[in-house]
N, C-alpha and C positions, 0 to 999 in steps of 0.2 A: 385568470382569476385576479381579483383586486388584491392589493397589498393589505396585510393585517399588521398595523403598526405596533400592536401590543406584543407581537411575537418576534423573536430573533430569527435570523436566517436559518439557523439549525432547527429550531422548533417548528418552523413553517414546513419542514420536510416530513413531519409526523402526521399521517392521516388519522382521522377519528380521534384527534387529540383530546377532545372533551371526555372521552371514555377512559382515559388513563390517569393514574394518580400523579400529582404534581412532582413528587420526588422522582418517580420513574421517568417522567418527561425530561427532567434535568439530566438523568443518567443517559437517556436516549440521545440527547444532544451531544453529550461527551463521547458516546460511542460512534456517532456519526463523524465526529472530528477524528476519531482514532481509526476509522475504516480505511482500508487500503484498496488500491486499484486492482481489480481482477484482470485476467488475461482477456476474457470476453464478457464484460459486464452487460447488464440489460436494464432497460427502463422498467420501473415497477408496474405491475398490473393493477395494483391498488395504490392510487396516487392521492396526494394532498392537493394537487393543482398548483403547487409553488416550486416544482422541481427546477424550473429555469431561473428563479430569482437569484439563486446562489451565483450563477455565472456572471451576473452584473457586477459582482464585487470581487471576484477571484482573479488571480494572476495566471491561472492555468488555461486561460482562453484568450486568444488574440483575434479581434474583429477588425475588419477593414474600416478605416476612418473616412474613406472617400472612395469614389470610383478610381480604378487604376489597372495596373497589370503587374505580373511578376517578371522581373528582368534579370534574375539570377536564380538558377535552379537548385543550388546548394547540395547537389548529390555527393560532392567530394567531402565537404567539411561541415555539412549540416546547417548551412546558413542560407536563408532565403531573403531576397531583397525585393521590396514592393515599392513601386513608384506610383504616387497618386497624381490625379489631374491638377490638384491645387499646388503642385510643386514640392510637396513634402514627401517623405518616404518612411518606410518601416523595415526594420531588421528583425528577422525571426530566427532564433537559434534552435534547431531541432537535434542537436547532438545529444548523446546519451547523458541523462541526468538521473540522480537517485537521491533518496532521503532514507537513511538507515537501511540502505540496500533495496528499498522499495522503488519501483519504477516511477519517475516523475518526468519522463521524456515527453516533449511536445511532438505531436504527430501532425505533419503538414497535410492540408486539404486543398492545396493549390497546385497548379501546373505552370511550367515555364512558358512565358509569353502569352498566357491566357488572360482575358479580361476579368476584372474583379469588381463586384458591386459593393457599394457602401453597406456596412453591417454584416457582410458575409464572414463566416468563420474561416480564418486563415490557418490556424493551428490550435490544437488543444490536446490535453492529456486524454488517455484512453477512457477515463471515467466521465467524459462529457460527450453527449450526443451532438455531433457536428451539424446535423440537420435542424434539430429543434432547440439546441442549447440546454437540454435537460441534464440534470445530474444523474449519473449512473454509478452507483456504488456497490451493488450486489447482484444477486441472481434470484429469479423466481423459482423456488424449490417446492416440491411436493412434500408436505410435512404432515405429521400426525402427533397428537398429544396422547401418549400412551407409555406407561411404565414398561421398559424393555429389558427383560432378563436380568435386572439389577444393575445394568450398565449405565442407566441415565438417572441415578439417584440424585435428588436435589438439583444441582445446576449442571450435571453432566449431560452430554448430548451424544447420541448414537447417529452415525452417518454411514451411508452406503458408499461403496467404492466408486461408483460412477459420479456421485455427488461430490466426492473428494476431488475428482479430476475437474469438475465444473468450477469449483471454488479455488482454482489455482491462481497464483499471482506471479507476475514477472519480476524477477530479482536481477538487479544491475549492480554487480560488485565492481567498483572502480579502484584501480591501483596505478602506481606510477613507478617507473624504473628510470633512475638517473644514472647517466654514464658520463665519465670524465675521460680517463685514459683506458677504460675497459674496451675489450673487443667482443663483438657479438659473433659467436661461432655458429656454424651451420647446424641445424637440427637433423640434417640428413648425412648419411655416411658416404653417399656417392658424391660425384663432382659437383652436382647442382647445389648452388648456395641458397639456403633457406634459413635465415636467422630467427624467424618466428612464424607462427601460423598465419595464414592469410585471413583477411576479414571475412567473417561469416562462417569460418570453419568450426566444426564441433570439436570440443576438447573434453577430456575427462579429468576428474579430480586426481591430482598427483601427476598429471602429464607434464613433461618439460615444455615450458613455453619459450624460455630463453636459456642460452648457454653463455655465461659471461666469464671472461678471463681478464684479470688486471695484470699488466706487465710491470714487474719490478726488476729493473735492469741490474741493480746492485745486489741482487739476491741470487745465489747459485741455484736455488731450487726453482727459479723462474724458467730455467732451461727445460724443466719437466712440465709438459702441458697439464694445466689444472683448470677444470671447468667448474664454475659455480652454477648449478641449475636453479632456475626460477620456476617453481611448480604452480600448476593451476590450483586455485583454492577450492574449486567445485566443478561439477559438470555444467556444460552450457556452450554457447557460441562465443567465439573470440572476436573482439574488435579492438583495433589499436590505431593511435594517431602518433606518427613519428615526427619528432621535431629535432632534427640534427643539422648542424651547420657545416661540420667538417666533412670534406669529401675524400681526403687522402689519409689512409691509415696503412699500417704495415701489411694487413691482410688484404691481398689483391681482390678477392671475391667480394669482400665487404666494401671495399672502395667503389667497386662497380655498382653494387646495390645502393650505396649511399648516394652516388651521383644520380642514378635514375630516380631515386625517391625524392631528392631535393629538387631536381628539375621539374618533376610533376607538381610538387608542393609549391614551388615558386610561381609556376604558371597559374595555378588556381588562386594563390595569394594575391598576385598582381591583378587578376581580373576582379577579385573581391574588393581590393582597395580602390580600384578605379570606379567600380560601381558605387561604393560608399561615398567616394569623393564627389560623385555627380549629384548626390542628393543631400549635400551638406547644407543646403539652404533651407532645410527643414527646421521647424520650431525647436526640435531637440538636437540642435547642432552640436552642443557640447558633448552630448552622449555619443554621437557618431565619431567625433574627434577622439574621444577617450577610447572608443572601441578600436579604432584603427591603431592608436598608440599601443594598446595592449596586445593586439595581434602582432605588431612588429616586435614587441618585447619578447613574446613567446617564441617567435621565429628565430630570435637571436641566440637562444639557448643552444649550447653545444651538444647536449646529450640528454634528452628527455623523451621517454616513450610512455604516453598515457594509454593504458589498456583496460578493457572491461570484459567481464564474463557475464553474459546474459543468459539466464536460465528460467525455467518455469518451476515453481514450487507448489505441488499439490497439497491439499489439506493433509495435516498429520495429526496424530494423537497428541494432545496438548495445545493445539491451536484453539483460539477463542472465536466464537461466533456470536452474533447478536441480531436482533431485528430492530425495527424502528420504534418499538414501544418500551425499550429499556429492559428487555428480557435477554440476558446474556448467559453464556456458559462455556465450558471447556469440552472439547471433543474427547470422550473417554474411550471410544472404540470405533474403528472403521471396519465394517463387515461386508461380505459379498452381497450383491443386490438380492439374490434369491433367499437370503436369510432375513431380509426385511419383511415386515407385514405386507400382504398382498391385497389389493383392492378387488372388488368383484369383476372389473374389466380386465384384470390381469396385470395391471401396473403395480410396481412395488414402491412403497414410500421411500423417500430419499433421506429424510431427517426425522428423528424422533425426539420430542421434548417431553419432559415430565409435567403432567397437568398441575401438580402441586405448586409449581413455580408461578402459575398465573394467579392462584388464589392468594398466596402470600404477598404478592407484589401489587395486586389490584390494578393491573394494566389490561383491562378487558378489551382494549382496542385491537389487540392481536387476534382475539377470537372473532371479532367482527371481520377482520381481514381474512381469516381462514374461511369463514362461512360465505362471505361475498365472493371471493375468488373461486371457491369450489362451485358455487351456483353459476357463476359466469363461465367456468370451464365446462360444466355440463350443458349449459345453454348453447354454447358454440358447437360442442361435440354432437348434440342431438339434432341441431337444426342447420348444420353446414351444407346439407344437400338441397336446401330450399333455394328458390330463386332469389335474386338480389332484393327484390321488393319485399318479399315475405320475410327474408332473413333480417333486413333492416328494420322491419316493423317489430319483430321479436326483440331485437337488441334495444330499440328505443323504448319499448314498453318496459323492459327490465330496468333500464336506466331511470325511467320516470318513477318507478316504484321506489327506488333508492334515493331519489333526489329530494333533499331537504333544504335546498337553497331557496331564498326568497323568490316567490312568484315562479318557481321552477325555471330559473334562469339557465341552469346547467343543461336541462333537458332540451331547451330551445336552441342552445349553442350546439348541441350534438346533432339536432335535426338539420340546422343550417350547414354544419360541417359535412355531413354525409351527402347533402344535396350538391355542395360545391366540389367535394372530392369523393365521388362514388367508388373510386379504387380502394377507399378505406375498408370496405366490406371484405375484400380479398385479404387484406392485411389482418383483419380480425379473425378470419377463418384459419389463417396460417399461424399467427403469433398470439392469438387470444384477445379477449375484450378488456380494454383498460377502463377502470372505474375510478372516477375522481370523487373523493370524500373529503371536503375541506375540513380544517380543524374544528370550526365551530358550527358547521352546517352539514354534519354527517348524518347518516341514516340512524334511526332509532332501532331498538331491538325488534319491535313489532314490524317495522318496515323490512328488516332483514329476513324475518321469518316469512313475511308475505312474498318476498322475492324468491325464497327457496321453494315455497309452495307453488309459485308460478312456474318454476322450472320443473317441479315434480320430484324434488329430493327432500330428504329428511335432514335434520340438523346434526346427524351423525351417520357414519358408514359402518358396515360390518366388514372388518378386515380379517384375513386368515393368517395365522402365525405359521412358521415353518413346521410346528408340531401338529398342525391341523386344527388347532383350537381357534374358534371364532370369537372376536371381541368387538365391542362397540368402541368407535374411535372418532374423535373430531379431526377431520382432515381438511386440507385446503392448500392453496398456493401462498407461500409466505416469502416476503422479500428478505433475504438473508445477507448480512454483512459479515465480512471477515476482518477482524481487528488486527492491529499491528503487534499484538502480544504473541510472538512466535517462540516456541520452546527452544529452538536452536539459537535464538538470540539471547536467551537468559541463562541457560545452563552453561556453567563455566568451571573448568578445573585447571589448575596450574601448579607445577612443581619446579619449573626452571624458567629462566628468562631474566630480563632486566627489571630491577626495582628502582623506584624513584629515589633520588638523592635525599630529599627532605621527608616526604611522607612515608617512605619505605613500603609503598604499595606497588603492585605490578603496573608497569608502564605500558601504554598503548593497548589496553585491554578493557573489557567491560566487567572487571572484577567488582563484586558487591562489597561495599564498605559500611562500617558502622557509622551512621550519620548523626546529625544533631538531634533529630526527633527521638531516635532510639536512646540517646544519652539522657534526654529529658525524662524519658520513661523510667530509666534506672534511677535517676535522681528522685523521682516521685516516690519510688518504693524504698528509698534510702539504702540502695544496694552499693554500699561504699566499697566493699572488697571487689565486686565485679567492675566498678568504675575504675578502681586502681589497676586492675588487670588489663582493661582495655586501653589504659593510658601508659602502660609500661611495656610488657612483653608482647602485646598485640598491637602496638602503635609504632611510632617512629623512634624507637629506642633500641637499637641493635645491641648496645652494651648489656642492657638488662636481659634481652632475649638470650644472649650467649650465656649469661650467668644462670639463667633459669634452666637452659639445656644442661649445663654442667651440674646443676642441682639435681636434676633427674638422673643424669648419667652416674653420679656418685651415690645415688640412692639414699640421699639424706632424709631422715625421718621427719625432721621439723618442716612445718608448712613454710613454703617459700614466701618471703617478704621482699619486695623490691627496695633497693637502697635509694634509688632516685626516681622521681616522677617528673623530672624536668624535660618535658617534651614540648614540641611546638603545638601539638594537639591540645595538651592540657592547658598550656598558657592561653590558647585561644578560647578554650571553654571557660577558664576563669575570667577572662575579659568579658565574655557574654554575661556571666553571673554578676560581675561588678556593675555592668551597664543596667542590670535589673535591680540594683540596690541590694544585692545579697552578698553576704560574706560567709564563705565556706572554707573549712579547714580540712584538707585531705591528708594530714599527717597522722591521723588517729590510727 
């Protein structure tokens, strides 16, 4: 499809965009930005035609700049080296990476010593189709718009158990263990030395990953063995990269393990540096030199173990889902498949939305998506037994009915594609018919109704509830995104631990704080006493907090009044007010 300059890259991903309210399209773009990579994402069945434009601007995809071959396989350290015919090279890092514990690892699509063509996808994240370059952010789910037992009131969403598994994402928790004079003790009781799990081994939350002991020779208690266990933060697969220089320690078994580990590492590091040095005549020579320098610096450290726990997180109550039309909601309940409404063919719906959410938001594009995909699903199911010629005629007629592009350009492109790639028909039978509906050239309501009439279905289905009651319901295949708003990332409670020296807030945590915007809200309502409270006993003023606790302990009847509001937070707030030309007295 041709570019639409008036639209951003995100808004180009919204099919039937002209049928959605402008405000909802803005929210849809934001939700596309917040969507996370699923374990097994799919290309949408209802497409805008611009799914591959994003990959021209993203850093999650590496394409070959010229013909060449892969001359370093990277199995040990996640590094692939590509040599091009023009003398330049490419370094691809496929080691584990994450953002907010969400998987951002590049997956390699190349093989050692195999030829590479210009423009070929060398590596990409799991949310990009390596064959077509299309963006894959979600799953095509069987959905229905139906009030469900009070569990999907307003923005709440009801999900089946099987759908919750389909919408799982891969979590990569990265940690670092630094060692100086510590000793790694074996995790086994027998003679075999095993200081940590092997790469790829399944671990459980709370399992001991490392047993560390620090030798303090001038302390008598050091004669008694003491092990500090490092526990696994969650269930998943264990992966570690050991970067240790010392080969000789007091522990004989550890010395042997260190020597073997360092010999293996040195071998791969030497090969890596040699390969990188051979392609230093590339245009990005400075980058390559810096990379080698950093690799040597890492190797020189005397005690660092980078380890990761990789796990799959299925959908949970509190997770947030969205479609590409700005309709979002929170999962309120995950129920067994058999408790979901059942279609006449025996299939159970996977996700239930409340129909009132469509009316209030005026994003009718999602109803177009549900109707068109449901018609396409029935078209394939009812005609899959036909010969290739008859089946192709049925599909092309259906596409032509929904084609609103100038001079039916899209229909002609589909005819030419099937002639050139007849194997596409088998893919349609197996994976479904993909329909392209460009943002400003999508089908009208009459065209959609005509397509459904051609297939022989109505604009609603009769579903059967677990109680036996039959209800009219709008059903279809909807492309569902899972957003990065996860409940286990937001819920936080703490009573012990280290607090910051200045701000008196929990260190190294995601604790929620009272921010600037909240303070402006209190200021607008002239809530002076509340503002004083937040700038004294509930801020970086431990003296006042201690005085307040004593006030409560002594059961003093008078209302507590802070003696001092001289905190860093308050002075910062006053500075902001002065910058706005306001003079406020907090001493009242």
